[in-house]
C-alpha positions, -999 to 999 in steps of 0.1 A, spaced: 157 -29 -549 126 -25 -571 100 -20 -543 65 -5 -549 58 27 -531 37 9 -505 66 -15 -499 90 12 -493 66 25 -468 61 -7 -449 100 -11 -449 109 24 -437 83 22 -411 93 -13 -397 128 1 -397 118 30 -376 101 11 -351 128 -13 -350 154 14 -342 132 30 -316 134 -2 -295 101 1 -279 65 -6 -289 48 26 -301 11 35 -300 -11 29 -329 -17 65 -331 20 74 -334 25 44 -360 -6 59 -380 11 94 -380 44 80 -393 28 61 -420 8 90 -431 39 111 -433 57 83 -451 28 82 -477 33 118 -486 69 112 -497 78 102 -532 95 69 -540 132 85 -541 127 101 -507 118 66 -492 146 50 -509 171 75 -493 156 70 -461 161 31 -464 197 38 -475 202 60 -445 190 33 -420 213 8 -437 
């Protein structure tokens, strides 16, 4: 699983929105993306594993 930081952010955010089961507002999406961008690569990988 050799994803770039941006690819990890894309994957984690996509998984979060899939799990929510509803369409979120663009503002919510941007807030989550901004938060994820502050995390390091290992934190993002751990989130992906948890979402499993």
